[in-house]
FITOR-280938 format. One record per residue (C-alpha): residue in one letter; x, y, z. Coordinates in steps of 0.5 Angstrom, whole numbers, plus 500, padded with zeros to 3 digits. Layout:
AXYZ
...
end
This chain:
M528536507
N532532510
D536526507
L533521511
F530517505
E534519500
R537512498
D529510497
E530509490
F526503488
E529499481
P523496478
S526489478
T525483481
A533483482
A531489486
A526486490
R531479492
A536484494
R531488499
V529481502
A537479502
D538485506
V532484512
R536483518
P530480523
A534481530
A535488528
Y528489525
A525487532
R529493535
T529497530
R522497526
N519503529
A525509528
L524513522
D532511520
G531503523
D532496519
V525495515
T525491510
R522497505
L519491501
S512494500
P513497492
Y515490491
L510486494
T504491493
H506491485
G507482485
F514483483
I515478490
T510474494
L510474503
P512466502
Q517468497
A520473502
L520470508
A522464506
G529468503
V528471510
L529464513
Q534462508
R540465514
G536462519
P530460523
L525465526
P519463530
V512464528
D512470534
H517474531
K515482530
L518481522
V512475521
Y507479525
E509486520
F507481514
A501478517
W497485518
R499486510
E494480510
Y489481515
F487487511
H486483505
H483478509
V478484511
W477487504
A475480500
H469480506
E467486506
G470488499
E467496498
G465497505
I472498507
F472504504
E466507509
S467507516
L467501519
H464503525
E463510528
G470513531
V472518536
L466522533
P460521528
D462521521
A459527520
A464531525
Y469531519
A471535514
R471531507
E476536505
L484535506
P486542508
R491546502
D496547508
I496540509
R497538502
E503543501
G506541507
A505548511
T502546517
G508549522
V508542524
P514540524
V514532523
I507533518
D511537514
Q517534513
A513527512
V509530507
R515532504
T518525504
L512523501
Y512527495
A521526494
T520520495
G514516494
Y515512501
L514514507
H516509514
N509506517
H511511523
A511516519
R504514516
M501513523
W503520525
L500524518
A494520519
S493521526
Y493528525
V489529519
V484526523
H484527531
L487534531
R485538524
K478533524
V479530517
H475524515
W480518514
R477517507
A479525505
G486522508
A487516505
D485518498
W490523498
L495518501
Y495513496
G494517490
H502519492
L505512495
L509507491
D506502495
G499503496
D495498496
L488498497
A487494503
S493497506
N492504507
H486505507
L484500513
S491503516
W486510515
Q481506519
W485503525
V488510527
A481514526
G478509531
T474505526
G477500525
S480499531
H478500539
K481507540
P484512536
Y492513535
L494519538
F501521539
N505526541
A512530541
E516526546
N514520541
V517524535
E523525538
R524517540
Y524515533
A525520528
P530525527
A532533529
P528535523
W521532524
H522534533
S516538534
R516541540
S512548542
S507545536
V500542537
V502535539
D508537544
T502536550
D501529553
Y496524551
D489525556
S490532552
L491529545
D485525547
R481530549
L482534543
A480528539
R474527542
S472535541
P469536534
R474543534
A479543529
V486545531
P489551526
G493550521
G497553514
R503556519
G509553515
V513555507
P509551503
V511546498
A507544491
E503537491
P506534485
P499532480
L497526479
F495521474
A489518471
T491517465
P499515464
P504521463
S505522456
A513520456
L509512458
H503514453
A505512447
G508505450
F500504450
G494503445
A487499444
P485492446
A488488439
A484480439
A488479432
A494481436
V493474441
Q488470437
G490463438
Q495464443
A496462450
V498469453
R500471460
V495476462
L500482466
H497488470
A500493474
W499488482
D503482478
L510484476
A514479477
D518474473
P515469468
G514462471
P516455468
A510454466
Q508461462
A516461458
G514464452
Q508466453
P507473450
G505477455
V498482455
A498488459
V492491461
F490498464
D482498467
A482506465
A476505470
F480504476
H484509474
R480514473
R478513481
W485511483
P490516480
W497515481
S503520482
A508520475
R514516479
R508510481
W507509472
Q514510471
F516504476
V510500473
G510502467
T518501466
R516493469
L510493464
Q515495457
A520489459
L514485460
A510486455
P514489450
A509488444
Q502489448
R501494453
W493495452
W489501455
G480501456
E475499459
A474492462
A468492457
E473492451
L479489455
L476482457
P472480450
A479482447
L482477451
Q477471449
A481471441
A486468445
A487460446
T488461453
C490466458
S493465465
G495471471
T495472477
H489475480
S489482484
A482484488
H485492485
L482489478
G474489480
R470484479
A469485472
W475481471
K474475476
S472471469
L479470467
P482464469
W487466475
R491464479
D491466486
V496470490
P500465494
R498467501
L502466507
F497465512
Q491460513
A486465514
P480463518
K474462513
S469468517
R471475517
A475475524
G474481528
S480484529
F488483528
S490478534
K484474532
F487473526
F494472527
S491466533
A486462528
A492462522
T498460527
R494455531
G498450533
L505453529
R511454533
Q515456527
A516461521
A518455518
E511452519
L507457514
A506456507
V513459505
D515459498
end
């Protein structure tokens, strides 16, 4: 693997998140964001896990100068909130095709082929993407799109199989952003399939990713015909790399820090309830409150993580809740928390319906979403920014 992303080490701290915000250069971002070595923010792990919010991130960027509301960076932030807007309205529906894509769902395989999992397709852009994913837990958005397009439109694998696999290995895996992005590429969440070719790769990626003389070295009309054909292109011509394991429980190095729910430990206290998507520093109102970190075993059975992600989240929660890190089913965790005098915390849709009973704060949003389900990103953005000209007019923290 080339060393393009070797600098992408993500320290699990709010200081590291703020440093990423301080490094954002909006003009360079707008100019180079499509390039794999471009000036993108790499804030996604910190946004997914709640180290900072989108309003805080934009406020930090605006300290260095104003931005119009239609700046490319603002659009990128809006995509994240749009996907969560869709999730709020569709619920479990985001894990099924929102509408039929290029081919009926039944035309696609439901398992990801081994050569894709092992980065051994023989198509350099795909194999480099897989190797980068495994080595860093991170992929540039353009590389994610190339990977998804190849999996769905050329190898005829259902987008859900690819989305589940990618989520497990991403440090920034967000169910709404990840799965709805795959649907956008597949054409089940958009009006047409996303396709790419070798020329596009050469424009935006370094030499080791270039893919001349491969299946993507053709014109877009030919790629469109391939996408609309039920026949998969062959793969399996590269040198394999081992796929890292995914864990439904914390790896052994972290497991000792987790215990069963203990109502007696929080009896009569005001506690801050922490989870994997709320890793921010405590606010003034929470100062001095003991933290209780909760891990819902049912969630992790359904959505296992890489060791890297467990380490990222586990290290942070150890700092925030050194004494109480609980592992169990929601039916065990919630009654134990009821022993506390009060509970506070920030909700996440990742927690599931059972957790809505706690008195959560809502995640601060940057955009005022329409009450009804927006049928597209453009309609969401138009409704959320109507009458606004400057990014500072949004819900900046």
